[in-house]
C-alpha positions in Angstrom: -2.4 -50.5 -34.4 -1.4 -53.5 -32.3 -4.1 -54.6 -29.7 -3.1 -54.7 -26.1 -3.7 -57.4 -23.5 -7.2 -56.9 -21.9 -5.6 -57.3 -18.5 -3.4 -54.2 -19.2 -6.5 -52.1 -19.9 -8.7 -53.3 -17.1 -6.8 -53.3 -14.0 -9.4 -54.3 -11.4 -13.0 -53.9 -10.3 -13.8 -50.9 -8.1 -15.9 -51.9 -5.1 -17.4 -49.1 -3.2 -20.8 -48.3 -1.7 -21.8 -46.3 -4.8 -20.5 -48.8 -7.2 -22.5 -51.7 -5.5 -25.6 -49.4 -5.5 -25.2 -49.0 -9.3 -24.8 -52.8 -9.6 -28.0 -53.5 -7.6 -30.2 -51.0 -9.4 -31.4 -54.0 -11.7 -33.0 -55.6 -8.6 -34.5 -52.5 -7.0 -38.3 -52.2 -6.7 -38.4 -49.1 -4.5 -39.8 -46.7 -7.1 -40.8 -46.5 -10.7 -37.7 -44.9 -12.0 -35.3 -47.6 -10.6 -37.7 -50.4 -11.9 -36.9 -49.4 -15.3 -33.2 -49.8 -15.0 -32.9 -53.5 -16.2 -29.1 -53.4 -17.2 -26.6 -53.9 -14.6 -23.6 -51.6 -14.2 -20.2 -52.3 -13.0 -17.3 -50.1 -12.1 -13.7 -50.9 -13.1 -10.3 -49.0 -12.7 -8.7 -48.8 -16.1 -5.7 -47.6 -17.8 -5.7 -43.8 -18.2 -4.8 -44.1 -21.9 -7.6 -46.5 -22.7 -10.6 -45.4 -24.7 -14.1 -46.6 -24.5 -13.9 -49.0 -27.4 -10.8 -50.8 -25.9 -12.6 -51.0 -22.6 -15.6 -52.6 -24.0 -13.7 -55.1 -26.0 -11.4 -55.9 -23.1 -14.5 -56.6 -20.8 -16.0 -58.9 -23.4 -12.6 -60.8 -23.8 -12.1 -61.2 -20.0 -15.6 -62.4 -19.4 -16.0 -64.4 -22.7 -17.1 -67.6 -20.6 -20.2 -65.8 -19.3 -21.0 -64.6 -22.7 -21.6 -60.9 -21.7 -22.3 -58.0 -24.2 -21.3 -54.5 -23.4 -24.0 -52.0 -24.2 -22.2 -48.8 -23.0 -19.2 -47.3 -21.4 -18.9 -44.1 -19.3 -15.4 -43.0 -18.2 -14.4 -40.6 -15.4 -10.8 -39.1 -14.8 -10.5 -38.9 -11.0 -8.2 -36.1 -10.1 -5.5 -36.6 -7.3 -6.7 -35.3 -3.7 -4.3 -33.6 -1.4 -3.5 -35.4 1.9 -1.7 -34.3 4.9 0.5 -37.1 6.5 1.9 -34.9 9.4 1.8 -31.3 10.4 4.5 -30.3 7.8 4.4 -33.1 5.2 2.0 -32.8 2.5 1.2 -35.4 -0.2 -1.3 -36.5 -2.8 -3.4 -39.6 -3.6 -2.9 -40.9 -7.0 -5.2 -40.0 -9.9 -6.9 -42.7 -11.9 -9.4 -43.4 -14.5 -12.6 -45.5 -13.8 -15.2 -46.8 -16.2 -18.8 -47.5 -15.6 -19.7 -50.4 -17.9 -23.3 -51.1 -18.7 -24.2 -54.8 -19.7 -27.1 -56.1 -21.7 -30.2 -57.0 -19.5 -29.8 -60.3 -18.1 -26.0 -60.4 -18.2 -24.2 -60.8 -14.7 -20.6 -60.8 -13.7 -21.2 -62.0 -10.0 -20.9 -65.7 -11.0 -17.2 -65.5 -11.4 
């Protein structure tokens, strides 16, 4: 099987309030449960056909200068949501696949 370009697998980083909260759990000292979370988590929009192994390898290749190590990858297929543009015209937002990537404790992608 031919390997794909890592930039075809990883489209871009997904920045939302929930994604930023996951990212900042490693710095949280609010309660005991969140103090145990030492591994940073980052959210990316990925190719819908990519599997977890390909996503992990692509992240390590893209950020090879930072020497990051991927510990785990969770994927979610987000379904399209219906929208209403006007009274009679209906549409849909596009579906996409996102990946929550857990890095080794001490690794960081914010220095890019």
